[in-house]
N, C-alpha and C positions, 0 to 999 in steps of 0.2 A: 579480349578475344584474340584468337590467332589471325594474323594478317601477314603480310609479306615479311619474309625473314631470311636471313643468312644462315644456312645450316653448315656450310663449310666441309661437310662430309657427304659424299654422293653415293647412291646405292645402284649397284648393277645387278639386277635380277637376284637380289638377296645379298649383294656384296659391295663394299665400298671401294671406290676407285679414283684415280686422278688422270688428267690428259692435257691439252695441246693448242698454241698459236698466239698472236699478238697483233695489235692494231690500234687505230685512234680516229677521233673525229674532232671537229672544231666547232664548239658552241661558244658564243660570245655574250657579254652582258652580265650585269650583276643580278642576283648572287652569282657565284662562281659558275662559269660556263653555262649561263642561261638557266641556273637553278636546276641543272641536270646533274645527277649523281654519277660520277665516274667510278665504277664498281669493277675491281679486278677479279677474275675467276680463273681457277687453275685448269679449266677444261670447258669445251663447248658441248652442247646437246647433240645427239644424233637425230632426235625428233622433238618437236614441241607439242606432240599429241601425247596426253598424260598416260595413255594406255600402250604407246608404241616405243617409248624410250627405254633403252636397255644400258646406256652407258652411265646412267646415274647423274651426270652432270646436267641433265635436263631440269633437275628440281630447282636449281638456282633461278631458272627462267620461268618455268611454268607456274611457280608459286606467285608470280607477280601478274601473269595473264589470267589465271583462273581463280575463281573463289570456290570454296568447298561447301558441301552441304552441312557439315558440322565443323566448328571451330573448337580450339582447345585452350584451356586456361594456362597462362605462362608458369604458374607456381606448382601446378599438380598435374597438368596434361589431362584433366577431366574434361569431358564433352561439354560444349556450349553451343547455343544456336549460331547457326551460319545462314546459308541459303535455306535451310530448313529451320523453322522457328521452334518446332518440337517433333518428337518422335515416340514411339511406344511399340512394344511387341504385343500383338493382338492375338487373343484366344488362349485357351488352356495349353495347347501345344507350343505356343510362341513360334509359329512357323510363318507368321505374317508380321512384317515390320512395316508400320505405317509412318510415312513422312508427311508432315504438314509444312507446305512450302511457303516462303516469304512472298508476299504479293507486290506487285509494282516494280520488280527487278527486271532489267533488260540487259541482254548481251551487248557487247561493244558494237554490233552491227544492227542494233535496234530490235532484234527478235526478242519477244517476251520469254522470260524464264518461267515455264509452267511445268505441270506434271508430265506432259507429253515430251517436252524437251529433256527432262530428267531421265525419263524412260529411254529415249533415244541415246542419251549419253551413256547410261549404264549398259545398254545392250551392245553399243559400240566398244566400250571398254572390255567387256567380257569376250566379245568376239575376237579381240586381238590375241587372246591366249597366252600373253607374256607373263602377266601377273596373276597369281593364284588367290588373291585376297577376296574374291567374290565367288569362289567355287561352290559354296552352298546355295547360291542364288539360282533358282530355276527360271525366273522371269519377273515381270512387273505387271501390275494392273493399274491403269489410270482410273481412280475413283471419281475425280472431278478436276477442274483446272488447277487446283492448288493442293490436292491430296494424292499421293502415290503409295500403293502397297507394294512392298518388295516381298516376293514369294520364296520361301526358303525350303530346301530339301531336308535340312536338318536344323536343329537349334544352333544359333550363332550369336551368342551374347557379345562378342567383340565388335559387331557390325557398326555401331555408332562411331567408334573410334577408327574404324577402318575407312569410314566415309569422311574422316578429317584428313586423310592423305589423298594420294593420286586417284584412287577410285571415286572419291567424292568431288573431284574437280569436274564441274559441269560445262560442257562444250556446247557451242551454238549448233543446232540441227540444221539451220539454214547454210552456215558455213561448211559443215560437214558434207551436205549434199552438193553444194557447189564445187567444193574442192576435191572431194573424194580421196584418193590416195595422196594427194598433195596437201591434205589439211595440216600435217605435221610441219609443213613449211609456211602455212599461212593460217595460223591458229586464231580462234576468236573464242573468248570466254566472258566471264562476268566479273573479273577481278579488277584491281585498281589501276592497272596499266594496259594499254593497247599494244599489240605488236606493230613494230614500225619497219625494221629491216634486219637482215642477217647476212653478214659477210663471213663466209665459212673460214674457220681457223683464225679469225681476227676479232670480230665484234658483233654484238647483237644488241639492238636498240628497241626500248619500249617507251611509249609516251603516256602521260597521265590521262586516264579516262574520266572526263568530267561527269559522266552519268553514273558513276559507281554508287551503289545503293546506300552505303553506310558513311554519312558525313564525318562521324567521329573517328573512323579509320582511314579517312581519305589522306593519302600521302601529301606531304608538303612539297615534294619535288615535282618538277614538271616532266621529268622522265628519268630513266636510267640507261646509261651506256655501259654495257658489259664488255670489258677488255679482256680477251683471252690471253692469260700469261701462265704457262704450265710451270715455269722454273721458279722455285722458291727465292732464289737469289735475285732474279729479275723482278719478281713481285715485290720483294723487300726494297729494292732500289726505286721502283715505280711509285710506292706509296711515300717514301721518304723525299723523293723529288717533286711530289705533288702531281705526277702524271695520273695517278688514280686517287680518288678520296677514300676508298675503303678497300682493304685487302685481307681476305681470308687465306692464311698460310696452311695449306693442307699437309705439306711435307716440309715444313720448316725444321731446321735442326736446332739443338740447344744453343749453339752459338748464336744463330740468327735470331732466336727468340731473346737472348740476353741483350744483344745489340739493339734490337727494337725497343726493349723496356728501358734502355738507357737514353734513347734518342729524345732530343728536345723538339723534334719536328712533328712527331706523331704520338698519339695515345695508343697503348696496346692493351688488350684484355686477354687473359688466359681463362677460358671457361671450360671446366670439366664437362665431358660429354657422356651421355648414356650410350656409349659405343665403344668399340675397342679396335686396336691393330690386331690383325689376325692372319694367319696363314691357313688358307683353305686347301684341302686336299681332295683329290678325286678318289673316293673310297669304293668305287665300283671296279677298279682294276688294281693289280699288284703294284707296289707293295702295300699300299694303304687299305686294301680291302681286308687286311688282317688287323684286328683290334690291338694286338700286342705290338705291332709296328706303330701304330697311332699312339699308344700309351708311351712307347719308347721315344718317340718324336717329342711328345709333350714334356717328358722328363730330361731331354737333352738341351733345353734352353734356359739359361739363367734370366728369368724375367725381370727381376730387380735391376740387374746390371744393364739389360736391354733398355728398360724405361728410363734409367738414369742417363744413359748415353744418348738417347734420342731426344728426350724432353728436358732433361735436366733434373737434379735431385730435388725431391720434394714437390714436383709439379704434377697436379692431377691426382687421380685415385690410385696410381701405381700399377703393379702387376695384375693381370686378369686370369681368372681360371673358371669363370662362368660368364653367362651372356647378357647379364644386366648389371648395371653399375651399382656400387654400394649405396647410393643415395635413393635408389628406386625400391618400391615395395616388394618387388618380385625377387630381390637378391636374397640368398640364403646365407646368413651370417655364420652358421655353423659348418659350412662346407669347407673341407680341407683344401689346401693349395696343391699344385703339382709341385713336388719336390725336385730340385735340380740335382739329378744323380746320374751322371754319365755311366758309372759302373753298372747300376741297375738297368739302365736303358740298354746297355750291351747284352746283359742276360736276357732281356725280353726279346731282343732281336734274334738271339740264338734260339730261343724257344719257338720263336715264329718261323724258324728254318733259315735264318740269315746269320750264321755264325761268323761270317767274314764282314758283317755290316752290309749297308746298301749304298748305292750312288743314285741320286735323284736330281732332276732339274727343277729350279724354282723360278717362275717368271716374275719379273719385277718390272713396273713401268714408271716409277717415281724415283725419288732419291734413294740410292742403294744402301744407305747406312745401316738400316735395320737388317736387311738381307745379309750384308757383310758380316755383321755381329753374330747373327744366327749361324752362318756358315762356319765361323770359327768355333762357336760354342758346340754345335752339333758334331763337329768332327771328333770331339773327345768321346762321343758315344759310338763312333763307328759309322756315322751318317755323313757321307760325302755329298755336299751341297753345290751344285753347279748353277751359278746365277746367269739367267738369260734376260737381258734387257730388251723389252719389246713394247710396242704401243699397247695401250690398255685393251683395245678391242681384240688384239692378237692374244694377250694374256687370258682374257675371258673365254674366248673361242677354244684355245688350246686347253684350258682346264676342262671345258665341256667335252671335247673330243679325246681327252686323255693324252694329247701331245705333251702337255705339261702336267705332271702329277701334283705340283704345289704351285700356288699363286700367293704372293705377298699382297694382301688386300686389307679388308676391314669391314666393319658393320656399324651402323648407327642405329640405335634403339628406336622403335616406332612408337607412336602414341599408344597403340595396342600392344602389350607385351605378348599377347597370344600370337599376333602376326610376325613378330620377331622370330618365334620358335617355329611356327608353321613354315615360314618362308625358307629357313635355313635347314630345317630337319624333318619336316613332315613329308609324307609321301607325295602330297600334291604341291610341295614347295618348289619355287623356281630356282632356289639356290641349293636344293638338297642333293647329296650324293649317297643317300641312304638306300634302302630303309634302315631305321634304327629301332631296336626293340623297345615296345612300350610307348613310343613317342606318339604314335597316332591315337592310341588309346587315351593317353593323358590329355591330348589336344581335344579329343571328343568330349571328355569329362569337363575340361575347362570352358569349352563352347556351351555346355549345358548348364552352367552355373553363372549367376548373375550379380554377385557381390564380390568385393576383394576379400572379404572375411572367408568366404567359401572357397575362393580360387587360390588363396595363398598356400595352403598345404599342397595342392596340386602342382603349383609352380615349384615348391620345394622338391617334390618328387622328381619333376622334370629336371631340375638342376642337378640332382644327384645321378639320374639316368644318364644324362649327357656327359657328366664327368666320368662315369664308368666306361662309357663307349667311346669317349674321346673322338668325336667326329671331325674336329678341326683343332687348330692350335690357337686359342685366344691368348695374347701376349701381354698387352698392357692397355689400360683405358686411355682412350683418346683425349686430347685436349684441343679445343677449338682456339685458334690463335688469330685474333681479330686486330688488325692495325689500321688506324684511320687517322685522317688529317684532323688537326685540333679544332678546326672550324666546324666539324661535324658534331651534332649534339643530339641527345634524346634517344640514344640506342639503349635498348633493354634486352636482358638475357632471359631465357626461360630454363626450365629444369632439364631439357634435353640437350642443352648446350648451344642453342641457336640464338642469334641476335635478332630482335624484332625492330622493324623500321617504322612502326605505326606513327610515332610522335617524333621521328628524327627529322632534322632540318640543319641548314647551314647557319 
């Protein structure tokens, strides 16, 4: 089953980001520091309310505090029982989704986890309006204490896997009523760890929840102290010096990766991710509202050279030109690549009305290596790129209000591939700068089919449609870089590139 895990890549309203700070605590006694895991993170959350976070870094933390209605299998990402023991689409129209809830579960404040609590949680999540993954839901009906019907406005086959993510993280209704708008600073869930304290910009601590419902997934650690270390060099030094036990390197360079792999002090895993480095463009305003400009931009980057420079040769899945990784079933093997062709890119710019090229700003908030390489490459096509180094929230806000037409960012694939495409490119998607022709129609068809066999040709059409419309610039597939103290054992990776800590211990 899915339980608490390190994802290393964080999502900002459909986009991947990195952010900020440092700090420490002192725990004593064997095992190391009181059997508390010191976990380095590249950024802190903006909220610990699953429906309120937009920075993406919240997922490191909320995955420990909350449990989800649905879990996923590590090898396939297929849905498995979680806080819901079973589920089904009811009726010929499949507009009712019935959840049968696990009995005997209590939130960390002692409140029973029942149908009314789940209804309150789903209603609260939808009311935030930040994430669009429950947009077909019109409401819920409590059938009895342990049965809840989710009422749908349209067919929505991806719903089980959607409820394996933040939408399915059930919050305590008692804590929500008590804390109100402050709930995101004082969270209560039904996960394996209880929120303890948060020092902004420095550290966030959680402690083991003795009442967690699943003994087989009960973590061995007494707690987790998250140390916020945004700089990859500082993160590398911290794990090698034993200041943190575990370090996910979101922005590590090829040289840092090589040094960690040679180190005798730590173990390092490179796990290919169903996600990619990406440049997101605001396509509602010039120049990227013109598809010819977007195609020119895509042809102006040497993806192989970029991936080799950032990750190292032969690391990961390599260059990306579609939005699912080659190891996932929605990937289209016969889809052509974006050819690196600066001359052709110049011709496309001229056809678009820019015979003298374009000059655009790109906002970058992490290591600038990739942006600098792209700047040099795109100059050959007549695209002048001005790198603006800003905090992550400034980059995201600037993209949304068109202050920055480009942002160096990324995306991590979701358990539901439908949600990946809906979020980034659907008209209701929180990360979409469309609309894009035929995308909503294909999403509707996918949502109305219930097997991978029936959905596969629709996803192939989606991949071709997005290739032609070039809504953003997928660059190379990401690699999660996990470095950890040799005394840490039992880590397991899943198909999405995350490490699972269910059976980890010192």
